[in-house]
KEKOLTOR-252336 format. One line per 3 residues: number of its first residue (from 0); their letters; for each residue x, y, z of C-alpha. Coordinates in pm, whole numbers, padded with zeros to 5 digits. Layout:
N
NUM> a> X,Y,Z; ...
END
This chain:
407
0> mkq> 00000,00000,00000; 00284,00239,00083; 00440,00175,-00258
3> ikk> 00107,00247,-00432; 00075,00574,-00241; 00432,00673,-00334
6> tfl> 00366,00595,-00701; 00044,00795,-00698; 00215,01089,-00526
9> lfi> 00496,01081,-00783; 00239,01088,-01064; 00063,01387,-00909
12> lma> 00393,01573,-00869; 00490,01510,-01231; 00153,01626,-01358
15> tfl> 00172,01936,-01139; 00521,02015,-01267; 00420,01982,-01633
18> tac> 00109,02191,-01581; 00311,02458,-01402; 00552,02471,-01695
21> ygn> 00295,02478,-01971; -00045,02523,-01819; -00362,02378,-01966
24> dip> -00383,02619,-02257; -00132,02472,-02503; -00321,02489,-02833
27> qvf> -00462,02173,-02987; -00348,02226,-03345; -00335,01876,-03488
30> dsg> -00616,01761,-03716; -00939,01711,-03520; -01084,01367,-03480
33> tae> -00750,01191,-03451; -00576,01386,-03177; -00506,01252,-02832
36> sit> -00364,01458,-02550; -00039,01378,-02374; -00113,01353,-02003
39> gtg> -00036,01666,-01809; 00075,01884,-02100; -00233,01951,-02306
42> lat> -00020,01892,-02616; -00165,01680,-02891; -00049,01415,-03129
45> ata> -00234,01292,-03434; -00243,01026,-03697; -00233,01123,-04061
48> ste> -00553,01263,-04204; -00569,00984,-04461; -00715,00641,-04404
51> kda> -00475,00374,-04286; -00455,00164,-04600; -00178,-00089,-04649
54> kpk> 00154,00085,-04707; 00278,00051,-05063; 00631,-00067,-05122
57> gda> 00873,-00019,-05404; 00875,00257,-05663; 00707,00584,-05575
60> saa> 00515,00593,-05903; 00268,00337,-05770; 00076,00601,-05580
63> tqg> -00265,00451,-05637; -00168,00154,-05420; -00150,00347,-05094
66> ntd> -00220,00666,-04903; -00219,01003,-05074; -00246,01300,-04840
69> ahq> -00257,01531,-05138; -00266,01909,-05141; -00508,01954,-05430
72> sva> -00359,02271,-05580; -00044,02073,-05664; -00236,01907,-05948
75> spi> -00149,02201,-06174; 00051,02081,-06477; 00426,02114,-06505
78> kpg> 00524,02328,-06801; 00830,02246,-07013; 01152,02407,-06895
81> qll> 01052,02443,-06530; 01299,02346,-06259; 01312,02189,-05914
84> kth> 01529,02425,-05711; 01636,02328,-05358; 01810,02575,-05126
87> fld> 02006,02438,-04830; 02037,02749,-04614; 02347,02797,-04404
90> vgq> 02200,02830,-04057; 02498,02700,-03863; 02438,02386,-03657
93> adc> 02079,02353,-03775; 01860,02272,-04076; 01653,02489,-04308
96> ilv> 01565,02391,-04666; 01359,02586,-04918; 01223,02379,-05207
99> elp> 01087,02559,-05514; 00877,02304,-05700; 00855,02303,-06081
102> nne> 00482,02385,-06066; 00567,02709,-05883; 00466,02590,-05537
105> kml> 00702,02635,-05242; 00801,02407,-04954; 01001,02473,-04637
108> ida> 01163,02184,-04450; 01267,02296,-04099; 01352,02647,-03984
111> gnn> 01681,02656,-03796; 01745,02786,-03445; 01570,03075,-03275
114> edk> 01872,03292,-03354; 01834,03224,-03727; 01514,03426,-03772
117> dti> 01672,03717,-03960; 01882,03486,-04179; 01583,03272,-04279
120> lgy> 01330,03550,-04329; 01584,03756,-04520; 01666,03465,-04750
123> lds> 01300,03382,-04816; 01231,03748,-04895; 01528,03757,-05133
126> qgi> 01370,03468,-05324; 01039,03650,-05353; 00854,03408,-05125
129> kkl> 00500,03516,-05041; 00342,03179,-04968; 00473,02845,-04844
132> dyv> 00240,02576,-04974; 00399,02312,-04751; 00581,02352,-04420
135> iat> 00747,02041,-04278; 00896,02038,-03930; 01089,01711,-03931
138> hph> 01100,01683,-03550; 01067,01916,-03250; 01432,01991,-03168
141> edh> 01509,02362,-03144; 01767,02355,-03425; 01489,02249,-03663
144> igs> 01188,02450,-03540; 01353,02747,-03367; 01241,03013,-03618
147> lde> 00936,02829,-03748; 00695,03045,-03548; 00835,03358,-03713
150> vik> 00810,03199,-04058; 00446,03103,-04003; 00365,03451,-03871
153> kyd> 00508,03626,-04176; 00404,03411,-04472; 00083,03263,-04603
156> vgs> 00099,02890,-04526; -00089,02605,-04692; -00029,02275,-04508
159> iym> 00188,02199,-04204; 00334,01856,-04132; 00494,01741,-03806
162> pkv> 00559,01397,-03654; 00353,01254,-03370; 00580,01365,-03087
165> ssn> 00564,01659,-02850; 00831,01858,-02674; 00824,02054,-02349
168> tks> 01032,02342,-02483; 00940,02706,-02529; 01031,02678,-02898
171> fed> 00775,02402,-02951; 00510,02591,-02756; 00574,02904,-02964
174> vlt> 00525,02709,-03286; 00195,02558,-03171; 00069,02894,-03046
177> tik> 00150,03061,-03377; -00020,02783,-03573; -00333,02820,-03362
180> nkg> -00333,03199,-03392; -00332,03172,-03771; -00618,02920,-03769
183> lkv> -00402,02641,-03914; -00391,02269,-03840; -00104,02020,-03831
186> kap> -00100,01686,-04010; 00118,01395,-03900; 00198,01194,-04212
189> esg> 00188,00817,-04239; 00502,00659,-04375; 00436,00546,-04730
192> syl> 00179,00818,-04793; 00216,01076,-05069; 00224,01450,-05020
195> fni> 00152,01485,-05392; 00181,01279,-05708; 00176,01436,-06053
198> nnt> 00259,01215,-06348; 00174,01400,-06667; 00314,01394,-07018
201> enk> 00585,01648,-06936; 00740,01521,-06612; 00645,01336,-06297
204> lia> 00659,01522,-05968; 00616,01307,-05658; 00675,01362,-05287
207> rfl> 00650,01062,-05057; 00689,01029,-04680; 00922,00742,-04584
210> apn> 00948,00791,-04206; 00884,00778,-03918; 00770,00416,-03929
213> ksk> 00684,00365,-03561; 00486,00559,-03303; 00742,00538,-03022
216> yed> 01118,00600,-03015; 01370,00651,-02737; 01566,00901,-02947
219> vnn> 01360,01200,-03065; 01576,01220,-03378; 01420,00897,-03505
222> ysi> 01078,01063,-03516; 01217,01270,-03804; 00998,01299,-04111
225> vlk> 01193,01161,-04408; 01076,01281,-04749; 01173,01180,-05101
228> itf> 01098,01417,-05389; 01112,01284,-05744; 01113,01513,-06046
231> gnt> 01141,01348,-06384; 01441,01116,-06373; 01596,01280,-06067
234> sml> 01525,01250,-05697; 01629,01405,-05366; 01610,01247,-05021
237> fmg> 01565,01464,-04710; 01659,01284,-04387; 01600,01534,-04106
240> dag> 01792,01397,-03807; 01693,01034,-03869; 01941,00786,-03727
243> als> 02048,00435,-03821; 01737,00282,-03659; 01504,00486,-03879
246> ese> 01720,00406,-04181; 01688,00033,-04117; 01309,00067,-04083
249> iin> 01293,00249,-04417; 01494,-00031,-04578; 01277,-00301,-04419
252> agy> 00963,-00128,-04544; 01086,-00187,-04897; 01067,00174,-05014
255> dik> 01255,00285,-05323; 01521,00510,-05170; 01761,00541,-05462
258> snl> 01823,00913,-05505; 02063,01141,-05690; 02102,01365,-05385
261> iki> 02072,01307,-05012; 02055,01561,-04734; 02260,01370,-04479
264> ghh> 02083,01290,-04152; 02170,01450,-03819; 02434,01689,-03952
267> gsa> 02667,01403,-04044; 02659,01232,-03704; 02837,00898,-03663
270> yss> 02498,00749,-03574; 02333,00824,-03910; 02413,00748,-04275
273> sdn> 02480,00379,-04215; 02684,00196,-04475; 02398,-00023,-04597
276> fik> 02161,00272,-04626; 02407,00482,-04829; 02475,00186,-05059
279> lvq> 02104,00153,-05132; 02047,00527,-05185; 02341,00542,-05430
282> pqy> 02357,00923,-05430; 02583,01130,-05651; 02568,01423,-05410
285> aii> 02550,01453,-05030; 02458,01779,-04857; 02561,01822,-04493
288> svg> 02401,02108,-04302; 02641,02174,-04015; 02783,02459,-03807
291> knn> 03141,02573,-03842; 03351,02466,-03538; 03047,02304,-03374
294> dyg> 03074,02133,-03035; 02941,01798,-03154; 03225,01702,-03385
297> hpa> 02984,01698,-03680; 03027,01572,-03940; 03189,01259,-03798
300> qst> 03497,01143,-03985; 03346,00796,-04013; 03051,00945,-04201
303> inr> 03280,01141,-04431; 03480,00825,-04496; 03169,00625,-04588
306> lqn> 03058,00890,-04835; 03402,00934,-04987; 03457,00559,-05020
309> agi> 03129,00539,-05213; 03250,00810,-05453; 02988,01061,-05341
312> kiy> 03051,01433,-05387; 03013,01608,-05049; 02890,01965,-05004
315> rtd> 02896,02122,-04656; 02734,02445,-04543; 03018,02507,-04293
318> elg> 03260,02517,-04585; 03048,02666,-04864; 02768,02866,-04703
321> sii> 02420,02813,-04848; 02398,02561,-05131; 02147,02535,-05416
324> avs> 02072,02212,-05605; 01883,02252,-05933; 01715,01972,-06129
327> dgn> 01578,02002,-06482; 01422,01657,-06453; 01725,01482,-06603
330> tit> 02033,01614,-06424; 02114,01795,-06098; 02361,02081,-06082
333> ide> 02502,02234,-05764; 02562,02603,-05697; 02824,02609,-05422
336> kvs> 02875,02979,-05359; 02549,03136,-05256; 02622,03306,-04924
339> pik> 02903,03371,-04674; 02967,03094,-04424; 02771,03141,-04103
342> eqa> 02941,03079,-03772; 02795,02819,-03539; 02447,02895,-03410
345> ppa> 02359,02905,-03128; 02690,03033,-02982; 02914,02757,-02854
348> vsk> 02953,02695,-02483; 03304,02571,-02548; 03507,02510,-02862
351> qsa> 03590,02149,-02937; 03794,02009,-03221; 03603,01780,-03456
354> sds> 03652,01412,-03383; 03468,01099,-03472; 03388,00999,-03116
357> nqd> 03362,01338,-02942; 03536,01155,-02658; 03667,01468,-02484
360> iiv> 03334,01651,-02469; 03208,01693,-02113; 02849,01598,-02035
363> fvt> 02679,01563,-01699; 02506,01285,-01505; 02320,01273,-01175
366> ktg> 02372,01053,-00871; 02070,00835,-00940; 01977,00892,-01306
369> tky> 02044,00681,-01615; 02072,00968,-01866; 02355,01205,-01952
372> had> 02282,01573,-02004; 02406,01896,-02156; 02506,02174,-01918
375> gcr> 02198,02372,-01816; 01947,02087,-01842; 01676,02123,-01579
378> sls> 01728,01760,-01476; 02059,01866,-01317; 01892,02075,-01048
381> ksk> 01967,01831,-00764; 02304,01690,-00869; 02550,01755,-01149
384> ipi> 02847,01528,-01206; 03079,01607,-01500; 03195,01313,-01711
387> kls> 03347,01259,-02053; 03096,01161,-02320; 03288,00843,-02400
390> eak> 03288,00742,-02033; 02916,00813,-01997; 02840,00586,-02291
393> akg> 03075,00317,-02163; 02890,00316,-01831; 02555,00272,-02004
396> ytp> 02417,00624,-01978; 02186,00729,-02264; 02120,01084,-02392
399> cki> 01853,01296,-02227; 01557,01354,-02461; 01490,01696,-02308
402> cnp> 01823,01876,-02354; 01952,01674,-02655; 02319,01652,-02544
405> pq> 02608,01563,-02777; 02586,01211,-02913
END
């Protein structure tokens, strides 16, 4: 009986803490009818707005076999001579990708850190952006959604896609509040479903969601939305921060992942871009969005080695600034010199030299916990024991999902 009372008291305390942090007024912005609240936070998750048909496997052209969460205005024809133009913005240690589709619609995948607002808005303005037909937040880490609230405030937005996972950060709350204030809703895509599928006499234009493939993950990065865009005979694969686990699930699902270009997952981390996955993608080009002199040792040398050994041409935002990839439906060309190189964002706590293992980076553990943390994590309020990252891993500690420490 005493144990039951202790468990109940602990539950009450946790609920009280979450409510104190976020209250009961976090907006419910996911599609109605499929949302379910996360206890104590008022946040919502949702299934995709399409019916749960059997997931199609194989080539993306077989769209009629599975889900199609289509944005109807995309059905406009593709005129001869139009291009697929993809901008990989240099936002330091973060992701932000603008995709200009060949039917004149626009897509934004992620929106950098909070500090990247001026960079992102300025770049979108320079490209004459007035409306974003699709906004995709691959997962709720701050370096992917930090400036998303400002983007949604400023531009007309069609559809918003996010995975079925919440976060107890101010950045995530700001995004949801902004979405609600503009009267928008969020869709959580099913893997295997199609964002759009145009296959006319001029050129096919297809966007298909390949991940996430499960509803629960220990590592938030594996909730990342993975999207493949095909235009004519070319294709591009956008990985978010998906790790090796997500990659293996994509392979096991039987999806056609062969692509001319891949946006490397998790900024080139050693725990993404597995050898088998890269061999199946067979890309000509790899884009790594990464901050100059970042504290995580990204990109890992092991990742660089895998790409180089496969004969893949690597383009890095920390070396080249923003990068533009242009497809005419048959070939992809890369514009390397678009902007000056941006220093790491947010500012580094300490400068570390890049290494494959990040073994000298200091993280923190507690006396009784099983997670390791970044400095400043709220979980360190009672105890804070410094330890090398390599030692923490060797002792069985796993990364905190709240503060997202170096991995």
